[in-house]
C-alpha positions as CSV (number, residue, x, y, z in Angstrom):
1,M,85.4,74.2,-19.4
2,D,84.8,77.7,-20.9
3,T,87.6,80.1,-21.5
4,K,86.8,82.3,-18.5
5,S,86.7,79.2,-16.2
6,K,90.0,77.9,-17.6
7,E,91.7,81.2,-16.9
8,Q,90.7,81.0,-13.2
9,V,92.5,77.7,-12.8
10,L,96.0,77.2,-11.4
11,Y,97.6,74.3,-13.2
12,Q,100.3,72.3,-11.4
13,F,102.5,69.6,-12.8
14,S,103.7,67.1,-10.1
15,T,104.0,68.0,-6.4
16,I,106.6,69.6,-4.3
17,N,107.1,66.5,-2.1
18,A,107.6,64.3,-5.2
19,L,110.2,66.8,-6.4
20,M,112.0,66.9,-3.1
21,S,112.0,63.1,-2.9
22,G,114.0,62.8,-6.1
23,I,111.3,62.6,-8.8
24,I,113.3,65.1,-10.9
25,K,113.5,63.6,-14.4
26,G,111.5,65.7,-16.8
27,N,108.1,64.3,-17.7
28,F,106.1,67.2,-19.0
29,K,106.9,69.0,-22.3
30,A,107.3,72.7,-22.2
31,K,104.7,73.2,-24.9
32,D,102.1,71.3,-22.9
33,V,102.8,73.4,-19.8
34,L,102.6,76.6,-21.8
35,A,99.3,75.5,-23.3
36,C,97.9,76.0,-19.7
37,G,98.7,79.7,-19.3
38,N,101.2,82.5,-19.6
39,F,102.4,83.1,-16.0
40,G,104.2,80.8,-13.6
41,L,107.4,79.0,-12.5
42,G,109.0,75.6,-12.2
43,C,112.3,73.8,-12.6
44,S,113.9,72.1,-15.6
45,D,114.9,68.5,-16.2
46,G,116.9,67.1,-13.3
47,M,116.4,70.2,-11.3
48,S,119.1,71.7,-13.4
49,G,117.5,75.1,-13.8
50,E,115.0,77.5,-12.4
51,I,112.0,78.3,-14.7
52,I,110.3,81.7,-15.0
53,I,107.1,82.0,-17.1
54,D,106.0,85.4,-18.2
55,G,104.6,85.0,-21.7
56,E,107.7,82.9,-22.6
57,M,109.4,80.2,-20.6
58,L,112.9,81.1,-19.5
59,E,115.5,79.0,-17.7
60,G,118.2,80.3,-15.2
61,K,121.2,78.1,-14.6
62,D,124.4,78.8,-12.7
63,N,125.6,82.3,-13.7
64,H,124.6,82.0,-17.3
65,E,122.1,84.4,-19.0
66,L,118.6,83.2,-19.2
67,R,117.6,81.1,-22.2
68,E,114.2,80.4,-23.7
69,L,113.2,76.7,-23.5
70,K,112.3,74.7,-26.6
71,N,108.8,73.2,-26.9
72,T,110.3,69.7,-26.5
73,D,112.3,70.5,-23.3
74,L,111.0,68.5,-20.3
75,L,110.1,69.7,-16.8
76,P,109.6,67.7,-13.6
77,F,107.6,70.5,-11.8
78,A,105.7,73.6,-12.8
79,Q,102.9,75.9,-11.7
80,I,101.2,78.0,-14.4
81,T,98.0,80.0,-15.0
82,T,96.5,82.7,-17.2
83,F,97.2,85.9,-15.3
84,N,94.4,88.5,-15.4
85,P,95.0,90.6,-12.3
86,E,91.9,91.5,-10.3
87,K,93.7,94.4,-8.6
88,S,97.0,96.3,-8.7
89,F,98.3,98.6,-6.0
90,Q,101.4,100.6,-5.1
91,A,103.3,99.3,-2.1
92,T,106.1,101.0,-0.2
93,H,109.0,99.5,1.7
94,L,108.1,96.1,0.5
95,N,110.1,92.9,1.3
96,K,109.4,89.2,1.6
97,S,108.7,89.5,5.3
98,N,105.9,92.0,5.0
99,L,104.4,90.9,1.6
100,H,101.7,88.8,3.3
101,E,100.7,91.8,5.4
102,K,100.6,94.2,2.4
103,L,98.5,91.8,0.4
104,S,96.2,91.0,3.3
105,Q,95.2,94.6,3.4
106,N,93.7,94.1,-0.1
107,V,92.6,90.4,-0.3
108,L,91.7,87.5,2.0
109,L,94.4,85.0,0.9
110,D,95.1,82.5,3.6
111,N,92.8,79.8,2.4
112,V,93.2,80.2,-1.4
113,F,95.8,80.3,-4.1
114,L,97.0,83.7,-5.3
115,A,99.0,84.5,-8.4
116,V,101.3,87.5,-7.6
117,K,103.3,89.8,-9.8
118,I,105.6,92.5,-8.4
119,V,107.4,95.0,-10.6
120,A,110.0,97.3,-9.0
121,T,113.6,98.5,-8.9
122,F,114.8,96.3,-6.1
123,N,117.3,97.7,-3.6
124,K,118.3,94.1,-3.1
125,V,117.1,90.7,-4.5
126,V,118.8,87.5,-3.5
127,I,118.3,84.6,-6.0
128,R,119.3,81.0,-6.3
129,T,120.1,79.0,-9.5
130,P,121.5,75.5,-9.7
131,K,125.2,75.1,-10.4
132,D,126.3,73.4,-13.6
133,G,126.8,69.7,-13.5
134,G,124.2,68.8,-10.9
135,E,121.6,66.9,-12.9
136,N,121.7,63.7,-10.9
137,Y,120.5,64.7,-7.5
138,K,119.3,61.9,-5.2
139,D,116.8,64.3,-3.5
140,G,116.3,67.9,-2.4
141,S,119.0,67.8,0.2
142,E,121.7,67.2,-2.5
143,F,120.2,70.0,-4.6
144,A,120.4,72.4,-1.6
145,D,124.1,71.8,-1.5
146,N,124.7,72.7,-5.1
147,Q,123.2,76.2,-5.5
148,L,124.7,79.4,-6.7
149,V,123.3,82.2,-4.5
150,R,123.7,85.8,-5.9
151,T,122.7,89.2,-4.6
152,F,121.7,92.0,-7.0
153,E,121.4,95.6,-6.0
154,N,119.4,98.4,-7.7
155,S,118.0,95.9,-10.2
156,R,114.9,96.5,-12.2
157,G,112.7,93.5,-12.7
158,T,109.7,91.4,-11.9
159,L,108.8,88.8,-9.2
160,I,106.5,86.1,-10.5
161,G,104.9,83.5,-8.3
162,F,102.2,82.2,-6.1
163,W,100.8,82.1,-2.6
164,S,99.7,78.6,-1.5
165,P,97.7,77.8,1.7
166,E,99.6,76.1,4.5
167,F,97.4,73.1,4.3
168,F,98.7,72.4,0.8
169,E,102.3,72.0,2.0
170,N,102.7,68.5,0.6
171,V,101.5,69.6,-2.8
172,S,102.8,73.1,-3.3
173,V,105.3,75.4,-1.6
174,A,103.3,76.7,1.3
175,G,103.3,80.5,1.6
176,F,105.0,82.5,-1.1
177,H,107.0,80.9,-3.9
178,L,108.6,83.6,-6.1
179,H,111.0,83.7,-9.0
180,F,112.8,86.8,-10.3
181,V,113.4,88.0,-13.9
182,S,115.4,91.1,-14.7
183,E,113.9,93.7,-17.0
184,D,116.4,92.8,-19.7
185,K,115.6,89.1,-19.2
186,K,119.2,88.2,-18.7
187,V,119.1,87.3,-15.0
188,G,116.6,85.2,-13.1
189,G,116.1,82.5,-10.5
190,H,114.4,81.5,-7.3
191,V,113.9,84.3,-4.8
192,F,115.3,84.0,-1.2
193,E,115.0,87.7,-0.2
194,F,114.0,91.0,-1.8
195,D,113.6,94.6,-0.7
196,C,112.3,97.7,-2.5
197,L,111.2,101.2,-1.7
198,E,108.3,101.2,-4.2
199,A,106.6,98.5,-6.1
200,E,103.5,97.8,-8.2
201,V,101.8,94.7,-6.9
202,S,99.2,92.8,-8.9
203,Y,97.4,89.7,-7.9
204,E,94.6,87.3,-8.9
205,T,92.8,84.8,-6.7
206,K,92.8,81.2,-7.9
207,F,90.0,79.1,-6.5
208,N,90.6,76.0,-8.7
209,L,93.7,73.8,-8.8
210,S,94.3,71.3,-11.6
211,L,97.0,68.8,-10.7
212,K,98.7,66.4,-13.1
213,L,100.8,63.7,-11.5
214,F,103.6,61.5,-12.9
215,N,102.6,58.2,-14.4
216,T,106.0,56.5,-14.1
217,E,107.0,53.4,-12.1
218,E,109.5,55.4,-10.1
219,Y,106.8,57.8,-8.9
220,L,104.2,55.1,-8.3
221,K,106.7,53.1,-6.1
222,K,108.0,56.2,-4.2
223,D,107.2,56.6,-0.5
224,L,106.1,60.2,-0.3
225,D,104.9,60.0,3.3
226,N,108.2,61.1,4.7
227,D,108.7,63.6,7.5
228,K,112.0,64.7,5.9
229,M,110.2,66.0,2.8
230,M,108.9,69.2,4.5
231,E,112.2,69.9,6.1
232,M,113.8,69.7,2.6
233,V,111.2,72.1,1.2
234,K,112.0,74.6,3.9
235,N,115.7,74.3,3.2
236,V,115.4,74.5,-0.6
237,E,112.5,76.8,-1.3
238,K,112.1,79.2,1.6
């Protein structure tokens, strides 16, 4: 694969339904994930932290300041790409509810993957990080009960994430999956809500998905055809 083709690929490590089912032990080294790009998100070993990738790989846990992961740190889930935005535009009165509408005025996104970056001073951004001491979750429902949810106002920062088509809901988080990092890189986590008066929105369409699955006995024996999985995803990620 030539360099240009590689940059147009969204690389994914594991699937969202595997993660929600309890396949949470780190299996992919941070350095191997970073070899696939410079822009993305994920979670750390045991679902113990939220990962933000913007050139470097940062981890948000509880109410601690972000830390940079070591090359040898392990992840159970990540999405990463090389971000070369095809277009940037200014958006006003932007929030999570109207983000699809604003982007749809610029790009046909429903049936493709989209890398999205939003830079703004947020009137409000609501983020989630896992609380300390919760590395042994049985599944996503236990994780949902052990989250620290915080609201920040007038916070300058960046949203980093992806749009995934609805028909990939067992593989990725269908719709928008966004993580926040503050401008000073001290605060970050999974985004539940955001609102801003003005923002710079950049995006790049991704027509190729490269998926790496676990090669462990636990994964190979796991029943992933479970109706509960999608309900867990909605409770944890949306």
